[in-house]
N, C-alpha and C positions, 0 to 999 in steps of 0.2 A: 505826780511829782512827789518824791519822798522828802519830807521836811522833818528833820530830827531836832531842830532847835527848840521847838515847844513840846517835845515828847521826852518821857523819861527813859525810853529805850528805843533801839533800832527796830525790834520786833513790833512794838506798838505803832511806830511810824509806818512800817510796811502794811500793817493791818488797816490803818486809817486811810492809806493811799491805794488800797487794793484795786478799786474800780479804775482809777486813772492808770495804774501800772499795767492792767490788762490791755487797755487801749494803746499805751505807748510801746509795749514790748512784743505785741503779737507778730510784728514783722521781723523781729530779731531774736526770737526765742531759741532757735537752734544754735545760733552763735553764742548766745548767753549761756546756754546749757553746757556747751563745750568748755567755756571759761570756768564755770563752776566745777566741772569735773577736773580740769587741769589744776585748779587751785585746791583740789582735794576737799572742797566743801561738800560735793556730791560724790557718791560712789557710782560705779558702773550700774549697779542694781537700781540706784535712784534714777539714773538717766533712762534706763530701759522702762522703768515704771512711768516716767513722764511721757516717753515716746509711744507708749501703748494707747495714749489718749488721742483721739482724732481731732484735728484742727488746732491751729496755733493758739487760739484763745483758751481752749481747754488745757493746753500744755502750760501756759503761763499760770493759770490757776493752780495746777498741780505743783508747779515749782514753788509757789507761795505757800501752799499747804505744807510741803516738805520742810521749807525753811522754818515755818512755825513750830515744827517738831524738833528741829536741830538746835535751837537755842540762840542766845544773844550773839555769840562769836560768829556763827554762820551768817546771821542777819547783818552783822557789821561788814563782813567781807562782801556780801551781796551789795550792800550800800556803796562800797568803794567801786565795785565793778559798774554798778548802775550810774554813779556820778561821772565816771570816766566816759561811759557810753553817752551820757547826756551832753557832755562838753563836745564830744566829737560830732554829735547830731547838730548842736548849735552852730559849730564851725562850718559844717557842711551846708547848713541852712543859709548861712551868710553868703557862702560861695554860690549857692544856687540862686540867691536873690540877685546876684550880678548877671546871671544868665538870662537870655531872652525867655519869655514865658513858655515857648514851645519846648525848651529843653528841661524845664522843671518837670513837666509831665513825662518826658522821655526818661529822665533819671528815676522817677518813681516807678515806671514800668520796668526799668532795668533791674532795680532792687527787688521788685515783685517777682521777676523771672528768676533771679538768683535764689530767692526763697523757695520757689516752686521746685527748681532743679535740686536744691539742697535736700528738700523733703523726699523727692523721688529717689535720690541716690543714697539715703542714709542707711538703708538696710541692704545686706548682701543675701541674695537668694542662692543657697546651695542646691545641689542637684536633687536632694530628696527632703528639703525643708518641709516640715509639717505645720499645720495650722497651730498658732500659738507660739511658734518658735521665731523669735526676732533676733537676727544676727547682725550686729552693727558693723557697717563697713569700716569705720575707724578702728575697730578692735581686731578685725580679721584680715585687713588688706596686707599683703606681703609684696614687696618690691619685685617687679619683673625685669628681666634683662632685655633691653632693647638695643639692637645693633643697626647702625646706620649703613645703608648701602644695599644694592640689589644682590641678593644671595643666590638667586636662581635655583631654588629647591627643585630637585628632580621629582617630577610628578608621575613618572612611569610606574613607580611602585606605590604601595599604600603609603600615604604621606606620613602617618604616625610612625611607621616602621622606618622609613627613610630618615626621619628626623633624629633618631638616636645618635648616629655618627655625625650628622650635621651639627648637632648641638655641641658635641665634644670638640669638633674642629673650631667652631666659633669661640668657645670659651678658652681653648688653648691658644688661639691667635687673637686674643682680645686687644693686644697692643696694635695689631695691624688693622683690625676692624674697630671703628669708633663707636664706643658705647655711648648712648645718650639717655637722658631722662625724659619723662613726659613733658617737662617744662621746656625742653629744647626741640620739640617736634617741628615747630614753625620758625626756628632760629636759623638764619643763614650761616653757613660755615665760613664763607669768605667775605661776607658783608656786601657782595655785589648783587647776586641774583636772589630776589625774594623767593621765599618758600610759600607757595599758595596751595598746592595740591599734594597731600601726603597719603601714601598707601601703606597701611600697616597690615602685614601678613603673618601667618603662623598656622601651624597644624591645629586640628580640632582639639579643644580643651586647653590650649596653651595660654589663654588669658586675654584674647582680643576684646571681648565684651567687658571684662573686668577693667582693662585699661580705659575703655570709654567711660565706665562708671567712675573711675578715679578722676578723670578730667571734669566730669559733671560735679562730682563731690567737691573738688578743689574750687571750681568756679562758684558753686553755691556758698562757699565759705570765704569768698573774697581773697583767695590766694593771689599774691602779686604777680606770679609768672604768667597768668592768663590775662592778657591785655585786651581781650575782646569785650565789647559791650554786651553781645548776646551770643549764646550757643544754641543752635537748633539741632536737636537730636532726632533722627529718624532711623527706624529699623526696616530692612527689606522684607522681613516677615510681615510687618504691618502694611507696607506698600503693595505687597502681593494681592491684597484684598481689593484694591482699586481696580474695577473692571469697566470703567468708563473714562471718557476724556476728563482731564482735570487741569489745574494750573498750579504753579509753585506756591502761590499765596494760599490756596485751599489746602495744599499738602501741609503747610506749616500750621494752619489753624486747626487741623484735625485733633492735635493733642495740646495745642497752646492757645486756647480761646482768649486767655488773659492778655495776649499781645495784639488783639484786633485793633484797638484804637491807635496804636503807635506803629503798626506793621509797615505802613508806607515809609515812615522815617527810618525804621530799622533797615529796610531793604535799600533805601536811598543811601544810607551810610554802610554799604556792603564791605568796605575796607575794615570795618570793626565787627564783622560777622563771621563766625565759624559754623560751618554746617558739617555735622558728623553723620555719616551714612554707614550703619553697622550691618555686616553680614552680606556682602555683595554676592558671595557664592550661593546664598539662599534665594536670591532674586529669580523669579520665574523667567525673566527675560534677560538674564545676565550675558547671554551670547549675542545680544542685539543692541548693545549700548553704543556701538560705534556708528551713530546715526548720521545721516546726511541732510535731514530736514531739521533745522535748528529752531529752538524757542529762544527769544531774546528778551522778552518782558515777563515779569512775574505773574501778570494777569492773563497771559496768553494761554488759551486752552490747547491741549494736545494729549497724546497718549503718554502714560507715565514714563515709558522708556525714553521717549523723546525729550521730556522735561529733564530727566536725570542725565541722559547723554549730553544734553546741552549744558547742564551745570558742570559736569565733569570736564568737558572740553573748553570751558571758559566762555561760551557764547552767552550764557545766562549768568547774571551777577558776576562779571569778570574779575572784580576786585575782592570777592569773598574768598575766604580760606575754606578748603574742603578736606576733611579727613575721611578716608575710605578704609574699611576693614574687610579682609577676605581671607579664606583659606587659599593655599597655593594653587589648588586645582583649577581655580577660576580666574587667576590674575592675567592669564593670556588673553582674556576677552575684554580687558580694560583698554579703552582707546589708546593707541600708541602715541607717546609724546606728551600726554596730558599730565603726567605725574612728575612733580619736582623732587620728591624724596621717597625712597623706598626704605621701609623700616621692618626688620624682622624681629618678632618676639621669640626669644629662644628659651623662655621659661625661667626656672629657678636655678640659681647656683646652690652649692651645698649649704651655705649659711642660710639661704632663704628657705630651703627645705626644713632646716632645724627651726627657723622662725615660724613656719607654717604649723609644725607640730606643736610648738608652744601655744600658739593662738588657738589651735583646734582643741587641744586637751585642757587648756586653761589651768594647768598645774605643771610646774616645771619638772617636778620629780617624775610624774607619770610620762610627760613628754620625752624626757631623756631616756627613760626605760624603753618606751616604744621606739624611739629613734635608734637605739642600740640594736633592736630586733631587725630593723630595716637595713642598717649598715652591714649586718652579718649576712644579708641575702642580696647578692649582686643584681638579680633580676628586679627585685622590688625597689632597690635604690636607683637603678637606671630609670624605672618608670616614674619615680617621684620627681624627676626634673620637669615633668609636664604637670602643671597644677591640677588638672582634672584627675589624673592618675594619683597624684599625691593625696587628694581627697578620698579616692576610692580605697587606697591603702590604709589611710587613717580610719576609715569606716570599718574595714575588716579587723584592724587591730583592736578597735574599741569593743566590737561585738564578739570577738573570738578569743578573749582571754589570753592575750599576748601570743596568739598562735601556738597554744599548747598542742602538742602532737606534731605531726610532720609539717615542716615549713614548706610553703609553695615553691615548686621548682619551675613551673611553666606559666605562661600567660593564662591558660585555661584554669589552672589551679587557683590563681588569684581571682578570676571572675566567678568561678563556682563558689568560692568562699564569700565573695561580695554578694552574690545572690542570696546565699543562705543567711548571711549577716543581716541584710536588709529585711528579708522575710521575718527573721526572728525579732528584729527591732520594731517593725511596723505592725506585726500581727500579734506580738507577744505570746506566740505559741508556735512550736515547731510542728511540722507536718507529721513527724513520727509520733509525737505525743498525742496529737489530735486523732490520729488513726487508732491509737491504742485506747485512749480514754473516752473519746466522744463518738466512736464509730467512724464510718467512712465519709460522712457528709462534709465536715470541715476540710479534711485532706483533699477530697475530690474538688471542692470549690477552689482551693489553693492551686491545685494542678491545672484546672480548667483555665484559671486566670493567666497563669504563666504560659499556657499553650496559646491562648488568644493573643497575648503580647508577642509570643514567638511567631505566630502566623503573620501578624502585622509587620514585624521586623523583617521576616523573610520575603514577603511579597514586595515590600517597598525597596528592600536592598537590591533585589533582582532588577527593579525598575530604576535604580539609581536615585531613589527618593529618600530624603531625610526629614521632610516636613509633611505632616499629615493633618488634613482639615476635618473638622467635625462632620462635614457633609459626606465624607468618604465612608462607604459601607464597612470597610475593614476597621474603621475607628468606631462607628456606631455600635457594633456588637460588643464593644468594651464598656458601654454606658452602664453605670451601676456597679462596676467592679471596684472593690475597695482598694485594690493595690495599684490602680492606675497612677495616682500621684506619687507613688514610691519610685517608679521607674520612668515616668514620662513628665517632661516639663510642659506646662500649658501657658500659652500667651493668648490673651483676649484681644483680638484685632478688631477695631471699630471702624465702620464706614457709615456715613449718614444713612440711616434706614436699614443698616445691616451690621450685625455683630456675629463674629465667627471665632470659634476656638481653634487655635493652631497648636498641634502637639509635635513633640520630637523627643527622641530618647535623650537622656541627659548627656550622652556622649556617643559619638559615632561607633566606637568600639563596643558599647553596650548593645547597640542595635545589632551589630555583627554577631555578638555572643548569643543574643536571643534568637536570631535567625538560625544559627548553627544548632542551638538547642532544639528548636522546632523540627529541623530536618532530621536530627538524630533520633527523636522519640516518636515520630509519626511514620506513616507508611510512605511518605514522600520519597521518591527515588533519590539516590545520592547524585548530586550534580557533578559534572566534570569540571570541578573548580581548579584542578591542578594543571589543566591543559592550557597552552597558549592559544587562545582562540581569536585574538584580534587580528584585523587585517593588516597587511604590510603598511598601509598608509598610517595606521595607528602605531606602528612599531610593535615591540614585544607586548606581552600581557601588561595591561596598565595597572595591575595590582589591585583592581577593584575588589576582588574576592580573596585576596591573599590571607588576610586575617580571619575571614569567615572559614576558610578551609582549615586553618590551624586550630581554631576553636572546635570545629567539627571533629577533627582528629582527636583533640584532647578530651572532648565529651564522650567519644566512643571508646576511650581507653577504659580498662577494667576498673581502675581505682576511682575515676570520676563518675563512671556510670553507676557504680555501687553507692557513691556518696549522694548522687542526685536521686537515686531511688529511695534511699533512707531518709533524706532530709526534705525532699520536695515531692516525693511520691510519683516521680516520672521515671519510667524504665525504658532503656534502649532495647530494641529488638536484637536478640542474640544473633539472628541471621545477618542483620545489618552490620553488627560489630565484626563478625567473621569475614563478611564480604569486603568490608573496608580494609581490614588488615591484609587480606590477600591482594587487594587492589594496590595498596601503597607499596608492598614488597615487589609486586610484578612491575609496576611503573618505575620504581627506583632501579631495579635490575636493568631494565631497558635503557634508562637514561645513562647509567654507568657504562654500559657497553657502547652506546652511541656517542657519548661525550656531549650530550645535550644539556642545556641549562637546567639546574636541579635544586636551586636554593630553597624554593618553597616546599619541595618534597622533603628536604632535610629538616625543615622546621616542623612539618607534619609528623615526621618520625620522632623528633625530639619531644613533641607534645604527648606522644604515646608513652614515653618513658618505659619502654619494654625492650630490653637488650636483645631478646630473641628475634625480634623483627629485623634489626640491623644485621644480625648474623645470618638470617635467612636470605638476604639479598644475593650474596655470593655470585657476582658477575664473572664472566670469563676474563674480562679485563676491567680493572677499576679505573674509570676516568671520572674525575670530579670537576665539573664546570660550574663555577659561580661567578663568571665574568660579567663585566658591564653593570655592576651594581655597587654603589657605595656601601660597604659592609659596616654594620654596627656591631657592638659587643655581643648583642643577642644573636646576630648572624654567625659570628665566630663560635659561640657556644654550640650552636646547632651543627656546624661543620665539624668541630672537635668531637662532639658526642658520637657522630657517625664514624669518623676515622678511628677513634679509640676502640670501637667495637669491631673493626675489620682487621684482618691479618694479612701479612705478606706485602708484596710490592704494590705501590700506587703507580699505575701506568702513566697517568697524566693528571696534573693539577693546574687548572686554568684560573688565575687571579688577575687576568687582564682588566685594566681600568676599574679597579675596586677601591682605589684610594688607600691601598694597604700601607700601613705605617711600620716603623721599626719595631714598635712594641708588639704589633699583631704578628709580624713575621717571627719574632723571637718566641712568641707564645706557641706557634705551630711548628717550630723548628724540628722537633722529633718526627713530625710527619713529612716534612720536606726531605729529610734524609731517606725516606722510603720511596721517593719519587724517581721515575725514569725520565719524565719530562715535566718541566715547570715553565709556565708562561706568566711573566710578570710585567708585560709591556703596558705602557700608558699610565704608569704610576710615577710620582715624583720621588726619586731616591736621593737621600743624602748619604754621607760616608758611613753613618751608623747602620743604615739599611744594607748598604753594600757589604759591610763587615759580616752581617748575618748570613748573606748569600755565600760569602767567602768561607765562613765556618762550615756551611753545608758542603761546599766543594772540597773542603779539607778532609772530611770524614766519609762522604757518601761513596759507596761502591756501585751505585746504580745510576746516578744522574748523568744522562747522555745528551739531553737537549735542554737548552736554557734560552728563553726569550726575554730580553730586557729592552725592547725597542721603545723609543719615545719616553724614556725614563729620566732624561736630563742628566745623564752621566757624562763625564769628561775623561781626559787622559789619566788623571790621578786615580779615579775610581776603577778604570779599566786595568791599570797596573796592579791594583790590589786583587782584582779578580784573576788576572793572568798568573800571579804568584800562587794563588790557591789552586788553579787548574793544574799546575805542574805537580802538585803533591800526589794526587791519585791518578791523574792522567786518564780519566774515564770520559770526560766531556767530548762529544763528537761534533755537535753543532752549537754555534753561538749566534743568536739573532739580536742585533742591537742597532737597528735602523733608526734614523731620526734623532740622533743624540748630538753631543758636542765634541766628538772624538776627532782628533787630527791624525795626520800621517804618523806622527811620533808615537801615538798610542797604539795604532794598528801594527806598526812595525815591531812593537814589543811582543806581539803574538806570533811573529813569523817563525820562531823556532818551534812553535807548537803545531805547525802545519806540515804535512797533512796528517800527522799522527801525534796526538790523538784527534786534534781538531780537523775534521775533514771539510768543514764548511764554516766560514765566518761571513755573515751578511752585515754590511755596514753602509748601505745606501743612505743618502740624505744626511751625511755627517759633515764636519767642517773640513772638507777637502777641496782644493782647487782641481781643475781638470788635469793639470800636470801632475799633481800629487796623486790623484786617483790612478793615473796611468802607471806611475812609479810603483805604487803599492801593489797593483795588479801584477806587474812584471816581477816584483820582488817575492811574491808569495809562491810557494812551491805548489805545482800542479793546480794553479789558479784557485787555491782554497779560499782566498779572501775576495769577496765580491763587493765592489763599490758602485757598480753600474748594472742596469737591467740588461738581460740578454734574451735569446730565444730559448733558453733552457726550460725544460718542462717544469722545473721547480717554480719558475715565475708564473707560469700559467696556473699552477695550483695555488700559489700565493694570491694571485688576482681573484681566484674563485673564493678563497677564504675571506678576503677583504670585502668582496661583493656580498657574500652571505651575511657578514656582520652588518653591512649597510642596510640590507633588506629587513633585518629584525631590530634595527635601532630606531629610537624615537627621532623626530626631526632635529631636536637639539643635538643629539649625539651624532646623527648623520652629518651635520655641519662640521663637527669637530674632525670627523674622518676626512671630509672633503678638503678641509684646510691642509691636511697632510698629503693626500694622494693627488691633489690638483697642482702641487708644486712639482711639476714634471719637466724634465729636459726634452727639447724638441726631438732629439734622436730616438727617444723612447718609442715614439709612434711608428718607428720603422719596424718594430716587432709586431707580428700578427696578433699575439695574445693580448698585447697592450691596446691595440686598436679595438678589438672585440670588447675588452674590459671597459674602456672608457665610453664606448657606444652604449653598453648596457647600463653603465652608471648614469649617463645622460638621460636614458629612458626612465630610470628609477626616479631621478630628480623631477622630471616632467610629471610623473604620476603623483608624486608627493605634492607638487605645487597645485595640481588640480583638486586635491583633497584637503589642502591646508586652509584653516580658518583664521590664522594669525598673520596679519599683514607684514609684521616685522620679519617673521620667519620666511614668508614668501619672498620678500625682497632679497634676502641673503641666498635663498635657493636659486632665484633667477640669476643672481650674479655668477654663481658657480656654473649654472647651465650655459651662460654666455661664454665663460672661459672654455668649457668643454666643446662648445659648438664652433669656436674659432680655432 
């Protein structure tokens, strides 16, 4: 106790009470330290100096030492803070004395647990933090954007690439999607249904684990919004090490031995318990959590997957709150119906990117200068919305002197600079200098280490693995390499009688980059990464190697190959570079002539940044198919790069179901004017978008075929288009099935048939049977089609739809089925339709047999039932 009444100064009183202060403040030192910093008694450097000491008692002593150096005014402020703390303690003590004896110990353990979580979460571990670097969470945390509601991220493509456009749509429609804070995760929106199970999802590097740390950090500092008595935090990386039967009680005590005495009471009060399970996608058994054998008691032994499956489904600790984090690729394996709230982390907004720069560089002037470099580079700015990428970009800027020289134009450029920047930072010597000044030894060691990391990345990527255990032979060969900690994160996972190191690359894309680097500079043959090799049951290529193939293309480009040779001492084989260039030109030519899907090839071409390659393609007919993918700004950059380097007519441009926006269409309008056929179906069009199409029709001398089916247009939009068609009179076919068009809208086109419009397809619009007959009769030479017939055209249409179904993911197949299963009975009188629906039923059956997601299976069975009847 600090007694200043009999002392001449506050400093003297603190000195005389030093022993008792250490005893009294050890359980509250972190909270006290924050108050001293907030009151500006301590600086951030003072706080870091304190936190470098291990153990709460040592930290109290350091605080008292610093106060002794700061003088009387600092000691006086400390006394005020301490006195207020003492009064609160006395009040709490009186309240505790009214509680039954068992609750006194319960509350002591509760405070102890908060102190433990507070210490565990006080530091932020960046991807390449070195020994001696302590980065305080409070100083570096930047708010993340959380969006309430299931977003259904498409997982067919590489999820990081898919996310670019998804993030834009989420932020542009923030009023429609409810943004929430970490404090609201378990708050009910309507007050009726309690929120007990929350799934937080987001792509790799978006901040899922940082959000978990934020919750632990707030809980440890008694923030009011977390009303739980206890938070139990487990990671699936750690749980992977359990290779024998266990129970939930043992799982809790693995990292929380201080809870042993009160654990029975904690689990008995499970309505006051939050369990956080971080990294579901990293769980070895993530596909098997929909268990049928349940565990109902915390002491009941079972396999780990059974314990966790029972917890998720509410059979174990039914009143406890559970927060689960996972990348989108694994959420389909979470038991259906057990989640009360889906939350998507969509990364940073622009203001948060700026905030991140300020916190990273710790100097406003430098941060603003670096941020201006990024805003001038569209690619870098787009990447910075993902926190992990934002860190990578900051690292490059810090080590590369403001990117003096050529600014990066591609993803590979950024990652090559990142590799060079980290090598320079962590070795303090460049490979080039080492080779010149010290002989070949240092440079060779550097190259060998990078190659070993590359081999590990390549082998594991091909096996779909992102976690590597120290017992693995590919990891063992890295032992003793000084650069391991630069590029690999290490987690020490403990099991009674067993401790094992678990490694992973700091980010999935870094693993893909190292894998591509290994493939480029060794004798390993080039993999057929650009081919769609997955089975029909899987749909189109799942994008697993999309970014790998783009990195490979970028590394094999002349400019990056030369940079890698000079800076890292790794050389690409000249024959491999030439073979790859011939391969991409040949495959692109074939895809252009066949009209096959080609988006990833365009990205690989873009990564090369060699205009001569695009000019060498020269297909007989230029058909550009990028359909069935939600296109991001980076996708449009790759498409425009290719089209800008081609000359003459574009025979066909397919943007079906790409979520194309008004801004995107406006941006590529010069290329639309070059097209003979444009397919824009299954996109939502407003009048602004329709006006862009009208502008093209006003000036194009080539556009003869236009598809805008299922684009949500009505009579007003059609009238705008019909006026534009009259200007040039070049359009021959207009496909607009599945819209909101009435007989009034269709009749506005009647004077355009049969010349120039030889065919107008308007099935599945807002027409009654009587109106349909009237429109058909009114159209000259039956140019307007509102019903199916035996025409060979419909047989080809059915073949086109079926081919789309074959290569679609199950989610997209369901979308198509919603449309084509809305059929009139008389349609089946046509032979082509009978064959079409029979084949479709067989396809659905095969998908059901291979489907692992029960919710998808139920929907597929419903459509199979419709077709069978």
